[in-house]
A tleap script that builds the chain and sets N, CA, C and O, in Angstrom:
source leaprc.protein.ff14SB
mol = sequence {
  NMET LYS LYS LEU VAL TYR CYS PHE PHE ALA
  MET LEU LEU ILE SER CYS GLY SER ALA ALA
  GLN THR GLN GLN GLU LYS ARG PRO VAL ILE
  VAL ASP GLY LEU PHE SER VAL GLN SER ASP
  MET ILE SER VAL ASP ASN GLY CYS TYR THR
  ILE ASN VAL ARG VAL TYR LEU THR HIE GLU
  GLY GLN THR LEU LEU ILE ALA ASN SER ASN
  VAL GLN ILE GLY ASP CYS PRO ARG ARG LEU
  GLY ASN ASN GLU ASN PRO ASN CYS PRO ASP
  LYS GLU PHE LYS LYS ASP TYR PHE TYR GLY
  SER LYS ASP LYS TYR LYS TYR CYS VAL VAL
  ASP LEU LEU GLU ASP GLU VAL MET TYR ALA
  LYS TYR VAL ILE GLU LYS ASN ARG VAL ILE
  ASN SER PHE LYS CLYS
}
set mol.1.N position { 0.820 -1.185 0.000 }
set mol.1.CA position { 0.000 0.000 0.000 }
set mol.1.C position { 0.874 1.262 0.000 }
set mol.1.O position { 0.571 2.232 -0.695 }
set mol.2.N position { 1.975 1.240 0.797 }
set mol.2.CA position { 2.875 2.386 0.821 }
set mol.2.C position { 3.451 2.663 -0.558 }
set mol.2.O position { 3.563 3.813 -0.981 }
set mol.3.N position { 3.818 1.580 -1.258 }
set mol.3.CA position { 4.380 1.718 -2.594 }
set mol.3.C position { 3.388 2.387 -3.538 }
set mol.3.O position { 3.762 3.218 -4.365 }
set mol.4.N position { 2.121 2.014 -3.403 }
set mol.4.CA position { 1.069 2.587 -4.231 }
set mol.4.C position { 0.911 4.080 -3.945 }
set mol.4.O position { 0.750 4.869 -4.876 }
set mol.5.N position { 0.955 4.477 -2.674 }
set mol.5.CA position { 0.834 5.884 -2.303 }
set mol.5.C position { 2.030 6.669 -2.851 }
set mol.5.O position { 1.850 7.744 -3.424 }
set mol.6.N position { 3.261 6.139 -2.680 }
set mol.6.CA position { 4.441 6.806 -3.211 }
set mol.6.C position { 4.370 6.929 -4.730 }
set mol.6.O position { 4.719 7.967 -5.292 }
set mol.7.N position { 3.927 5.890 -5.373 }
set mol.7.CA position { 3.797 5.905 -6.828 }
set mol.7.C position { 2.801 6.978 -7.257 }
set mol.7.O position { 3.038 7.702 -8.225 }
set mol.8.N position { 1.685 7.076 -6.533 }
set mol.8.CA position { 0.675 8.089 -6.844 }
set mol.8.C position { 1.270 9.483 -6.753 }
set mol.8.O position { 1.075 10.301 -7.651 }
set mol.9.N position { 2.011 9.766 -5.651 }
set mol.9.CA position { 2.593 11.085 -5.482 }
set mol.9.C position { 3.674 11.362 -6.519 }
set mol.9.O position { 3.790 12.495 -6.985 }
set mol.10.N position { 4.451 10.383 -6.884 }
set mol.10.CA position { 5.470 10.565 -7.919 }
set mol.10.C position { 4.814 10.869 -9.260 }
set mol.10.O position { 5.285 11.727 -10.007 }
set mol.11.N position { 3.728 10.166 -9.562 }
set mol.11.CA position { 3.007 10.430 -10.815 }
set mol.11.C position { 2.380 11.818 -10.782 }
set mol.11.O position { 2.366 12.519 -11.794 }
set mol.12.N position { 1.864 12.216 -9.628 }
set mol.12.CA position { 1.285 13.539 -9.473 }
set mol.12.C position { 2.342 14.597 -9.696 }
set mol.12.O position { 2.087 15.600 -10.364 }
set mol.13.N position { 3.520 14.388 -9.148 }
set mol.13.CA position { 4.626 15.309 -9.315 }
set mol.13.C position { 4.982 15.479 -10.790 }
set mol.13.O position { 5.186 16.599 -11.259 }
set mol.14.N position { 5.054 14.393 -11.500 }
set mol.14.CA position { 5.462 14.428 -12.901 }
set mol.14.C position { 4.384 15.027 -13.793 }
set mol.14.O position { 4.701 15.706 -14.770 }
set mol.15.N position { 3.117 14.789 -13.476 }
set mol.15.CA position { 2.045 15.202 -14.372 }
set mol.15.C position { 1.543 16.614 -14.135 }
set mol.15.O position { 0.792 17.132 -14.961 }
set mol.16.N position { 1.932 17.263 -13.030 }
set mol.16.CA position { 1.438 18.605 -12.729 }
set mol.16.C position { 2.114 19.638 -13.618 }
set mol.16.O position { 3.236 19.435 -14.083 }
set mol.17.N position { 1.410 20.769 -13.853 }
set mol.17.CA position { 2.078 21.910 -14.449 }
set mol.17.C position { 1.455 22.441 -15.712 }
set mol.17.O position { 0.872 21.710 -16.512 }
set mol.18.N position { 1.604 23.778 -15.867 }
set mol.18.CA position { 1.230 24.471 -17.086 }
set mol.18.C position { 1.955 25.802 -17.084 }
set mol.18.O position { 2.547 26.178 -16.073 }
set mol.19.N position { 1.923 26.519 -18.191 }
set mol.19.CA position { 2.621 27.793 -18.284 }
set mol.19.C position { 1.999 28.844 -17.382 }
set mol.19.O position { 2.689 29.767 -16.950 }
set mol.20.N position { 0.731 28.728 -17.092 }
set mol.20.CA position { 0.033 29.706 -16.255 }
set mol.20.C position { -0.202 29.165 -14.853 }
set mol.20.O position { -1.323 29.208 -14.345 }
set mol.21.N position { 0.853 28.658 -14.231 }
set mol.21.CA position { 0.727 28.066 -12.904 }
set mol.21.C position { 0.495 29.137 -11.858 }
set mol.21.O position { 1.048 30.233 -11.947 }
set mol.22.N position { -0.329 28.816 -10.860 }
set mol.22.CA position { -0.451 29.683 -9.698 }
set mol.22.C position { 0.696 29.367 -8.768 }
set mol.22.O position { 1.417 28.391 -8.978 }
set mol.23.N position { 0.876 30.185 -7.732 }
set mol.23.CA position { 1.975 29.952 -6.796 }
set mol.23.C position { 1.849 28.579 -6.148 }
set mol.23.O position { 2.859 27.903 -5.955 }
set mol.24.N position { 0.644 28.151 -5.808 }
set mol.24.CA position { 0.446 26.847 -5.172 }
set mol.24.C position { 0.818 25.711 -6.121 }
set mol.24.O position { 1.321 24.679 -5.676 }
set mol.25.N position { 0.578 25.883 -7.420 }
set mol.25.CA position { 0.871 24.829 -8.387 }
set mol.25.C position { 2.343 24.781 -8.764 }
set mol.25.O position { 2.764 23.843 -9.442 }
set mol.26.N position { 3.134 25.753 -8.351 }
set mol.26.CA position { 4.544 25.789 -8.710 }
set mol.26.C position { 5.380 24.807 -7.912 }
set mol.26.O position { 6.590 24.710 -8.120 }
set mol.27.N position { 4.760 24.087 -7.015 }
set mol.27.CA position { 5.512 23.086 -6.260 }
set mol.27.C position { 4.680 21.818 -6.139 }
set mol.27.O position { 3.451 21.877 -6.099 }
set mol.28.N position { 5.344 20.684 -6.081 }
set mol.28.CA position { 4.620 19.416 -5.980 }
set mol.28.C position { 4.099 19.189 -4.563 }
set mol.28.O position { 4.447 19.922 -3.637 }
set mol.29.N position { 3.279 18.188 -4.410 }
set mol.29.CA position { 2.860 17.777 -3.079 }
set mol.29.C position { 4.087 17.197 -2.398 }
set mol.29.O position { 4.675 16.233 -2.887 }
set mol.30.N position { 4.477 17.783 -1.266 }
set mol.30.CA position { 5.692 17.363 -0.579 }
set mol.30.C position { 5.374 16.179 0.336 }
set mol.30.O position { 4.533 16.282 1.229 }
set mol.31.N position { 6.039 15.080 0.108 }
set mol.31.CA position { 5.914 13.891 0.951 }
set mol.31.C position { 7.276 13.701 1.601 }
set mol.31.O position { 8.261 13.399 0.927 }
set mol.32.N position { 7.324 13.884 2.935 }
set mol.32.CA position { 8.599 13.764 3.637 }
set mol.32.C position { 9.187 12.377 3.396 }
set mol.32.O position { 8.482 11.371 3.479 }
set mol.33.N position { 10.455 12.334 3.105 }
set mol.33.CA position { 11.122 11.070 2.824 }
set mol.33.C position { 11.387 10.883 1.339 }
set mol.33.O position { 12.325 10.180 0.962 }
set mol.34.N position { 10.573 11.501 0.492 }
set mol.34.CA position { 10.789 11.406 -0.946 }
set mol.34.C position { 11.721 12.510 -1.442 }
set mol.34.O position { 12.405 12.344 -2.452 }
set mol.35.N position { 11.745 13.624 -0.738 }
set mol.35.CA position { 12.517 14.785 -1.161 }
set mol.35.C position { 13.699 15.000 -0.236 }
set mol.35.O position { 13.599 14.781 0.972 }
set mol.36.N position { 14.818 15.429 -0.803 }
set mol.36.CA position { 15.988 15.745 0.001 }
set mol.36.C position { 16.630 17.022 -0.527 }
set mol.36.O position { 16.434 17.412 -1.679 }
set mol.37.N position { 17.398 17.657 0.343 }
set mol.37.CA position { 18.095 18.895 -0.005 }
set mol.37.C position { 19.577 18.672 0.247 }
set mol.37.O position { 19.965 18.145 1.289 }
set mol.38.N position { 20.401 19.074 -0.708 }
set mol.38.CA position { 21.851 18.999 -0.556 }
set mol.38.C position { 22.439 20.341 -0.950 }
set mol.38.O position { 21.873 21.057 -1.776 }
set mol.39.N position { 23.576 20.680 -0.356 }
set mol.39.CA position { 24.215 21.943 -0.712 }
set mol.39.C position { 25.727 21.852 -0.555 }
set mol.39.O position { 26.256 21.005 0.165 }
set mol.40.N position { 26.396 22.751 -1.251 }
set mol.40.CA position { 27.849 22.858 -1.204 }
set mol.40.C position { 28.226 24.328 -1.192 }
set mol.40.O position { 27.514 25.170 -1.738 }
set mol.41.N position { 29.362 24.628 -0.559 }
set mol.41.CA position { 29.875 25.991 -0.532 }
set mol.41.C position { 30.471 26.349 -1.884 }
set mol.41.O position { 31.209 25.564 -2.478 }
set mol.42.N position { 30.144 27.533 -2.358 }
set mol.42.CA position { 30.746 28.043 -3.592 }
set mol.42.C position { 31.818 29.060 -3.252 }
set mol.42.O position { 32.943 28.982 -3.744 }
set mol.43.N position { 31.450 30.036 -2.385 }
set mol.43.CA position { 32.434 31.051 -2.013 }
set mol.43.C position { 32.068 31.704 -0.685 }
set mol.43.O position { 30.925 31.654 -0.230 }
set mol.44.N position { 33.099 32.327 -0.075 }
set mol.44.CA position { 32.932 33.093 1.154 }
set mol.44.C position { 33.713 34.383 0.963 }
set mol.44.O position { 34.870 34.373 0.544 }
set mol.45.N position { 33.048 35.506 1.281 }
set mol.45.CA position { 33.724 36.786 1.120 }
set mol.45.C position { 33.158 37.785 2.126 }
set mol.45.O position { 32.031 38.255 1.968 }
set mol.46.N position { 33.932 38.110 3.158 }
set mol.46.CA position { 33.548 39.134 4.153 }
set mol.46.C position { 32.140 38.945 4.707 }
set mol.46.O position { 31.343 39.883 4.697 }
set mol.47.N position { 31.829 37.765 5.182 }
set mol.47.CA position { 30.516 37.515 5.784 }
set mol.47.C position { 29.418 37.198 4.790 }
set mol.47.O position { 28.254 37.082 5.171 }
set mol.48.N position { 29.766 37.056 3.532 }
set mol.48.CA position { 28.806 36.680 2.490 }
set mol.48.C position { 29.125 35.261 2.048 }
set mol.48.O position { 30.208 34.987 1.531 }
set mol.49.N position { 28.173 34.369 2.256 }
set mol.49.CA position { 28.330 32.966 1.859 }
set mol.49.C position { 27.486 32.714 0.618 }
set mol.49.O position { 26.311 33.079 0.575 }
set mol.50.N position { 28.078 32.098 -0.378 }
set mol.50.CA position { 27.321 31.688 -1.557 }
set mol.50.C position { 27.365 30.164 -1.602 }
set mol.50.O position { 28.437 29.561 -1.651 }
set mol.51.N position { 26.184 29.555 -1.583 }
set mol.51.CA position { 26.098 28.098 -1.630 }
set mol.51.C position { 25.228 27.680 -2.805 }
set mol.51.O position { 24.389 28.441 -3.288 }
set mol.52.N position { 25.451 26.460 -3.248 }
set mol.52.CA position { 24.588 25.868 -4.266 }
set mol.52.C position { 23.639 24.914 -3.553 }
set mol.52.O position { 24.073 24.068 -2.771 }
set mol.53.N position { 22.339 25.050 -3.825 }
set mol.53.CA position { 21.310 24.230 -3.187 }
set mol.53.C position { 20.618 23.416 -4.261 }
set mol.53.O position { 20.226 23.934 -5.307 }
set mol.54.N position { 20.475 22.110 -3.975 }
set mol.54.CA position { 19.809 21.208 -4.922 }
set mol.54.C position { 18.704 20.449 -4.191 }
set mol.54.O position { 18.862 20.047 -3.038 }
set mol.55.N position { 17.593 20.264 -4.882 }
set mol.55.CA position { 16.477 19.486 -4.334 }
set mol.55.C position { 16.318 18.245 -5.205 }
set mol.55.O position { 16.254 18.325 -6.432 }
set mol.56.N position { 16.256 17.090 -4.530 }
set mol.56.CA position { 16.140 15.806 -5.223 }
set mol.56.C position { 14.844 15.107 -4.829 }
set mol.56.O position { 14.339 15.270 -3.718 }
set mol.57.N position { 14.324 14.330 -5.764 }
set mol.57.CA position { 13.213 13.420 -5.517 }
set mol.57.C position { 13.772 12.012 -5.646 }
set mol.57.O position { 14.417 11.686 -6.642 }
set mol.58.N position { 13.526 11.175 -4.639 }
set mol.58.CA position { 13.969 9.784 -4.680 }
set mol.58.C position { 12.744 8.887 -4.606 }
set mol.58.O position { 11.901 9.031 -3.721 }
set mol.59.N position { 12.661 7.954 -5.557 }
set mol.59.CA position { 11.536 7.016 -5.593 }
set mol.59.C position { 12.029 5.694 -6.157 }
set mol.59.O position { 12.625 5.646 -7.233 }
set mol.60.N position { 11.775 4.627 -5.420 }
set mol.60.CA position { 12.158 3.274 -5.827 }
set mol.60.C position { 13.611 3.188 -6.268 }
set mol.60.O position { 13.928 2.576 -7.288 }
set mol.61.N position { 14.501 3.815 -5.478 }
set mol.61.CA position { 15.923 3.736 -5.754 }
set mol.61.C position { 16.428 4.695 -6.818 }
set mol.61.O position { 17.636 4.774 -7.042 }
set mol.62.N position { 15.554 5.415 -7.471 }
set mol.62.CA position { 15.947 6.382 -8.495 }
set mol.62.C position { 15.957 7.774 -7.878 }
set mol.62.O position { 15.019 8.144 -7.172 }
set mol.63.N position { 17.006 8.546 -8.135 }
set mol.63.CA position { 17.114 9.910 -7.631 }
set mol.63.C position { 17.142 10.871 -8.805 }
set mol.63.O position { 17.895 10.690 -9.762 }
set mol.64.N position { 16.299 11.907 -8.713 }
set mol.64.CA position { 16.155 12.873 -9.796 }
set mol.64.C position { 16.339 14.285 -9.253 }
set mol.64.O position { 15.679 14.667 -8.287 }
set mol.65.N position { 17.227 15.058 -9.862 }
set mol.65.CA position { 17.398 16.459 -9.503 }
set mol.65.C position { 16.204 17.222 -10.061 }
set mol.65.O position { 15.963 17.209 -11.268 }
set mol.66.N position { 15.448 17.895 -9.169 }
set mol.66.CA position { 14.253 18.604 -9.654 }
set mol.66.C position { 14.377 20.119 -9.550 }
set mol.66.O position { 13.569 20.837 -10.139 }
set mol.67.N position { 15.374 20.630 -8.813 }
set mol.67.CA position { 15.567 22.079 -8.713 }
set mol.67.C position { 16.991 22.359 -8.246 }
set mol.67.O position { 17.593 21.559 -7.530 }
set mol.68.N position { 17.520 23.511 -8.666 }
set mol.68.CA position { 18.893 23.877 -8.377 }
set mol.68.C position { 18.980 25.402 -8.334 }
set mol.68.O position { 18.393 26.082 -9.175 }
set mol.69.N position { 19.715 25.940 -7.352 }
set mol.69.CA position { 19.862 27.392 -7.268 }
set mol.69.C position { 21.110 27.744 -6.470 }
set mol.69.O position { 21.490 27.020 -5.549 }
set mol.70.N position { 21.745 28.856 -6.823 }
set mol.70.CA position { 22.786 29.427 -5.991 }
set mol.70.C position { 22.111 30.411 -5.043 }
set mol.70.O position { 21.176 31.117 -5.423 }
set mol.71.N position { 22.598 30.448 -3.804 }
set mol.71.CA position { 21.974 31.273 -2.775 }
set mol.71.C position { 23.043 32.088 -2.070 }
set mol.71.O position { 24.092 31.560 -1.701 }
set mol.72.N position { 22.777 33.374 -1.882 }
set mol.72.CA position { 23.664 34.219 -1.098 }
set mol.72.C position { 23.062 34.398 0.289 }
set mol.72.O position { 21.874 34.686 0.434 }
set mol.73.N position { 23.909 34.221 1.312 }
set mol.73.CA position { 23.478 34.262 2.702 }
set mol.73.C position { 24.406 35.197 3.460 }
set mol.73.O position { 25.624 35.142 3.290 }
set mol.74.N position { 23.835 36.048 4.290 }
set mol.74.CA position { 24.653 36.929 5.116 }
set mol.74.C position { 24.738 38.323 4.549 }
set mol.74.O position { 23.821 38.796 3.878 }
set mol.75.N position { 25.865 38.986 4.830 }
set mol.75.CA position { 26.088 40.372 4.428 }
set mol.75.C position { 26.655 40.400 3.011 }
set mol.75.O position { 27.867 40.469 2.810 }
set mol.76.N position { 25.756 40.346 2.042 }
set mol.76.CA position { 26.164 40.217 0.639 }
set mol.76.C position { 25.714 41.420 -0.184 }
set mol.76.O position { 24.574 41.869 -0.068 }
set mol.77.N position { 26.621 41.940 -1.018 }
set mol.77.CA position { 26.160 42.950 -1.984 }
set mol.77.C position { 25.338 42.226 -3.048 }
set mol.77.O position { 25.783 41.217 -3.594 }
set mol.78.N position { 24.185 42.719 -3.334 }
set mol.78.CA position { 23.321 42.072 -4.333 }
set mol.78.C position { 23.811 42.428 -5.732 }
set mol.78.O position { 24.039 43.595 -6.051 }
set mol.79.N position { 23.963 41.426 -6.535 }
set mol.79.CA position { 24.350 41.651 -7.925 }
set mol.79.C position { 23.166 41.303 -8.801 }
set mol.79.O position { 22.324 40.481 -8.439 }
set mol.80.N position { 23.114 41.929 -9.940 }
set mol.80.CA position { 22.040 41.609 -10.863 }
set mol.80.C position { 22.284 40.239 -11.448 }
set mol.80.O position { 23.382 39.936 -11.915 }
set mol.81.N position { 21.268 39.422 -11.419 }
set mol.81.CA position { 21.384 38.094 -12.003 }
set mol.81.C position { 21.278 38.159 -13.513 }
set mol.81.O position { 20.679 39.085 -14.061 }
set mol.82.N position { 21.839 37.208 -14.165 }
set mol.82.CA position { 21.740 37.111 -15.619 }
set mol.82.C position { 20.784 35.970 -15.942 }
set mol.82.O position { 21.126 35.040 -16.672 }
set mol.83.N position { 19.592 36.059 -15.390 }
set mol.83.CA position { 18.632 34.973 -15.467 }
set mol.83.C position { 17.599 35.250 -16.546 }
set mol.83.O position { 16.869 36.238 -16.477 }
set mol.84.N position { 17.539 34.392 -17.524 }
set mol.84.CA position { 16.586 34.566 -18.615 }
set mol.84.C position { 15.406 33.611 -18.497 }
set mol.84.O position { 14.622 33.486 -19.437 }
set mol.85.N position { 15.266 32.938 -17.362 }
set mol.85.CA position { 14.170 32.000 -17.159 }
set mol.85.C position { 13.060 32.701 -16.373 }
set mol.85.O position { 13.178 32.851 -15.157 }
set mol.86.N position { 11.979 33.135 -17.043 }
set mol.86.CA position { 10.915 33.867 -16.348 }
set mol.86.C position { 10.145 33.000 -15.349 }
set mol.86.O position { 9.470 33.534 -14.469 }
set mol.87.N position { 10.234 31.684 -15.470 }
set mol.87.CA position { 9.532 30.798 -14.543 }
set mol.87.C position { 10.252 30.643 -13.221 }
set mol.87.O position { 9.681 30.131 -12.259 }
set mol.88.N position { 11.506 31.082 -13.163 }
set mol.88.CA position { 12.300 30.906 -11.950 }
set mol.88.C position { 13.176 32.149 -11.737 }
set mol.88.O position { 14.395 32.076 -11.897 }
set mol.89.N position { 12.571 33.285 -11.380 }
set mol.89.CA position { 13.334 34.534 -11.267 }
set mol.89.C position { 14.169 34.597 -9.991 }
set mol.89.O position { 13.954 33.828 -9.055 }
set mol.90.N position { 15.127 35.530 -9.970 }
set mol.90.CA position { 15.890 35.802 -8.760 }
set mol.90.C position { 14.898 36.294 -7.704 }
set mol.90.O position { 13.957 37.024 -8.015 }
set mol.91.N position { 15.122 35.882 -6.442 }
set mol.91.CA position { 14.129 36.226 -5.420 }
set mol.91.C position { 14.746 36.163 -4.031 }
set mol.91.O position { 15.526 35.258 -3.733 }
set mol.92.N position { 14.395 37.130 -3.178 }
set mol.92.CA position { 14.783 37.078 -1.778 }
set mol.92.C position { 13.702 36.321 -1.023 }
set mol.92.O position { 12.510 36.569 -1.203 }
set mol.93.N position { 14.142 35.383 -0.166 }
set mol.93.CA position { 13.201 34.571 0.599 }
set mol.93.C position { 13.776 34.358 1.992 }
set mol.93.O position { 14.834 33.748 2.150 }
set mol.94.N position { 13.083 34.857 2.986 }
set mol.94.CA position { 13.493 34.731 4.393 }
set mol.94.C position { 14.950 35.150 4.596 }
set mol.94.O position { 15.735 34.449 5.235 }
set mol.95.N position { 15.284 36.301 4.040 }
set mol.95.CA position { 16.594 36.960 4.176 }
set mol.95.C position { 17.724 36.312 3.385 }
set mol.95.O position { 18.858 36.787 3.461 }
set mol.96.N position { 17.463 35.254 2.634 }
set mol.96.CA position { 18.461 34.654 1.749 }
set mol.96.C position { 18.089 35.039 0.321 }
set mol.96.O position { 16.909 35.149 -0.011 }
set mol.97.N position { 19.107 35.246 -0.526 }
set mol.97.CA position { 18.850 35.675 -1.898 }
set mol.97.C position { 19.108 34.518 -2.861 }
set mol.97.O position { 20.240 34.056 -3.009 }
set mol.98.N position { 18.051 34.065 -3.505 }
set mol.98.CA position { 18.106 32.934 -4.425 }
set mol.98.C position { 18.216 33.437 -5.856 }
set mol.98.O position { 17.413 34.247 -6.318 }
set mol.99.N position { 19.234 32.932 -6.544 }
set mol.99.CA position { 19.368 33.236 -7.956 }
set mol.99.C position { 18.601 32.179 -8.730 }
set mol.99.O position { 18.855 30.983 -8.591 }
set mol.100.N position { 17.676 32.625 -9.534 }
set mol.100.CA position { 16.875 31.695 -10.320 }
set mol.100.C position { 17.764 30.869 -11.225 }
set mol.100.O position { 18.805 31.329 -11.694 }
set mol.101.N position { 17.340 29.658 -11.460 }
set mol.101.CA position { 18.124 28.751 -12.277 }
set mol.101.C position { 18.023 29.122 -13.746 }
set mol.101.O position { 16.940 29.418 -14.251 }
set mol.102.N position { 19.163 29.105 -14.425 }
set mol.102.CA position { 19.161 29.315 -15.874 }
set mol.102.C position { 18.724 28.046 -16.596 }
set mol.102.O position { 18.316 28.079 -17.757 }
set mol.103.N position { 18.821 26.917 -15.875 }
set mol.103.CA position { 18.364 25.651 -16.438 }
set mol.103.C position { 16.844 25.613 -16.389 }
set mol.103.O position { 16.227 26.317 -15.590 }
set mol.104.N position { 16.260 24.818 -17.215 }
set mol.104.CA position { 14.802 24.769 -17.318 }
set mol.104.C position { 14.213 23.654 -16.459 }
set mol.104.O position { 13.539 22.757 -16.966 }
set mol.105.N position { 14.476 23.722 -15.146 }
set mol.105.CA position { 13.849 22.770 -14.233 }
set mol.105.C position { 12.364 23.096 -14.125 }
set mol.105.O position { 11.960 24.244 -14.304 }
set mol.106.N position { 11.566 22.095 -13.837 }
set mol.106.CA position { 10.133 22.319 -13.696 }
set mol.106.C position { 9.828 23.152 -12.456 }
set mol.106.O position { 8.866 23.920 -12.446 }
set mol.107.N position { 10.645 23.005 -11.409 }
set mol.107.CA position { 10.402 23.693 -10.150 }
set mol.107.C position { 11.575 24.591 -9.791 }
set mol.107.O position { 12.712 24.338 -10.189 }
set mol.108.N position { 11.284 25.647 -9.030 }
set mol.108.CA position { 12.310 26.541 -8.505 }
set mol.108.C position { 12.551 26.190 -7.042 }
set mol.108.O position { 11.612 25.867 -6.315 }
set mol.109.N position { 13.797 26.253 -6.613 }
set mol.109.CA position { 14.132 25.944 -5.227 }
set mol.109.C position { 13.307 26.811 -4.283 }
set mol.109.O position { 12.727 26.305 -3.323 }
set mol.110.N position { 13.252 28.096 -4.545 }
set mol.110.CA position { 12.559 29.007 -3.633 }
set mol.110.C position { 11.068 28.658 -3.517 }
set mol.110.O position { 10.491 28.817 -2.442 }
set mol.111.N position { 10.448 28.197 -4.574 }
set mol.111.CA position { 9.033 27.788 -4.513 }
set mol.111.C position { 8.876 26.532 -3.664 }
set mol.111.O position { 7.928 26.421 -2.886 }
set mol.112.N position { 9.795 25.594 -3.810 }
set mol.112.CA position { 9.739 24.365 -3.015 }
set mol.112.C position { 9.943 24.645 -1.529 }
set mol.112.O position { 9.392 23.946 -0.679 }
set mol.113.N position { 10.740 25.675 -1.218 }
set mol.113.CA position { 11.027 25.983 0.185 }
set mol.113.C position { 9.861 26.665 0.893 }
set mol.113.O position { 9.924 26.880 2.103 }
set mol.114.N position { 8.829 27.000 0.186 }
set mol.114.CA position { 7.637 27.541 0.837 }
set mol.114.C position { 6.930 26.465 1.664 }
set mol.114.O position { 6.118 26.783 2.532 }
set mol.115.N position { 7.235 25.207 1.398 }
set mol.115.CA position { 6.738 24.111 2.220 }
set mol.115.C position { 7.602 24.048 3.482 }
set mol.115.O position { 8.829 24.090 3.392 }
set mol.116.N position { 6.973 23.947 4.657 }
set mol.116.CA position { 7.699 23.967 5.932 }
set mol.116.C position { 8.709 22.832 6.062 }
set mol.116.O position { 9.809 23.041 6.575 }
set mol.117.N position { 8.352 21.640 5.607 }
set mol.117.CA position { 9.259 20.485 5.694 }
set mol.117.C position { 10.498 20.728 4.836 }
set mol.117.O position { 11.620 20.469 5.272 }
set mol.118.N position { 10.295 21.221 3.621 }
set mol.118.CA position { 11.429 21.479 2.729 }
set mol.118.C position { 12.288 22.615 3.271 }
set mol.118.O position { 13.516 22.555 3.199 }
set mol.119.N position { 11.647 23.653 3.815 }
set mol.119.CA position { 12.423 24.769 4.361 }
set mol.119.C position { 13.281 24.305 5.540 }
set mol.119.O position { 14.431 24.722 5.672 }
set mol.120.N position { 12.730 23.452 6.386 }
set mol.120.CA position { 13.499 22.918 7.520 }
set mol.120.C position { 14.709 22.134 7.021 }
set mol.120.O position { 15.793 22.247 7.593 }
set mol.121.N position { 14.541 21.343 5.967 }
set mol.121.CA position { 15.665 20.593 5.389 }
set mol.121.C position { 16.717 21.549 4.822 }
set mol.121.O position { 17.918 21.314 4.959 }
set mol.122.N position { 16.260 22.621 4.190 }
set mol.122.CA position { 17.175 23.632 3.645 }
set mol.122.C position { 17.991 24.284 4.763 }
set mol.122.O position { 19.207 24.431 4.640 }
set mol.123.N position { 17.325 24.674 5.849 }
set mol.123.CA position { 18.011 25.331 6.961 }
set mol.123.C position { 19.071 24.404 7.559 }
set mol.123.O position { 20.174 24.854 7.870 }
set mol.124.N position { 18.759 23.143 7.722 }
set mol.124.CA position { 19.735 22.172 8.241 }
set mol.124.C position { 20.947 22.094 7.321 }
set mol.124.O position { 22.084 22.128 7.791 }
set mol.125.N position { 20.717 21.992 6.023 }
set mol.125.CA position { 21.826 21.901 5.047 }
set mol.125.C position { 22.631 23.192 5.016 }
set mol.125.O position { 23.862 23.160 5.019 }
set mol.126.N position { 21.942 24.325 4.986 }
set mol.126.CA position { 22.619 25.624 4.960 }
set mol.126.C position { 23.527 25.764 6.182 }
set mol.126.O position { 24.689 26.149 6.052 }
set mol.127.N position { 23.004 25.457 7.356 }
set mol.127.CA position { 23.803 25.564 8.583 }
set mol.127.C position { 24.963 24.578 8.591 }
set mol.127.O position { 26.052 24.907 9.062 }
set mol.128.N position { 24.742 23.372 8.074 }
set mol.128.CA position { 25.806 22.372 8.008 }
set mol.128.C position { 26.974 22.884 7.165 }
set mol.128.O position { 28.132 22.777 7.571 }
set mol.129.N position { 26.668 23.439 5.998 }
set mol.129.CA position { 27.705 23.908 5.087 }
set mol.129.C position { 28.439 25.111 5.670 }
set mol.129.O position { 29.669 25.161 5.640 }
set mol.130.N position { 27.709 26.064 6.192 }
set mol.130.CA position { 28.346 27.274 6.752 }
set mol.130.C position { 29.165 26.917 7.988 }
set mol.130.O position { 30.290 27.392 8.144 }
set mol.131.N position { 28.614 26.086 8.865 }
set mol.131.CA position { 29.343 25.716 10.078 }
set mol.131.C position { 30.592 24.892 9.780 }
set mol.131.O position { 31.593 25.021 10.485 }
set mol.132.N position { 30.553 24.050 8.750 }
set mol.132.CA position { 31.736 23.263 8.411 }
set mol.132.C position { 32.850 24.173 7.891 }
set mol.132.O position { 34.028 23.845 8.026 }
set mol.133.N position { 32.493 25.289 7.311 }
set mol.133.CA position { 33.507 26.225 6.816 }
set mol.133.C position { 34.110 27.028 7.959 }
set mol.133.O position { 35.291 27.371 7.912 }
set mol.134.N position { 33.321 27.333 8.985 }
set mol.134.CA position { 33.786 28.152 10.103 }
set mol.134.C position { 34.759 27.423 11.020 }
set mol.134.O position { 35.461 28.072 11.795 }
set mol.135.N position { 34.822 26.097 10.956 }
set mol.135.CA position { 35.677 25.316 11.869 }
set mol.135.C position { 37.133 25.546 11.632 }
set mol.135.O position { 37.970 24.961 12.319 }
savepdb mol mol.pdb
quit
């Protein structure tokens, strides 16, 4: 039965979407355990941390990258992004600045982080990466 429920949500994730999506439709139904967040440090400069954040969907042993973004955290001078993807624009979210992906992912990291479970996973990863650099 669990497999059937996971399969349903994976199919729902894949089949959702249109060019005129509302904010609620810009993210899939989040099922804890199917989605994960990973990040790596890109650069550090005078209290400004730039990290790369990736969101993955894992189902039946298969892992799929569904969103990717560079994020500036801390005391950062804002630079204009060179983002030509209108579906995933540069955006400030909870004091972090997300650069929209130039790649044509179906979902934007910042939209996925509007879900509390995903945001909590992001905060854990962000803190892990920044704290590992401070040691």
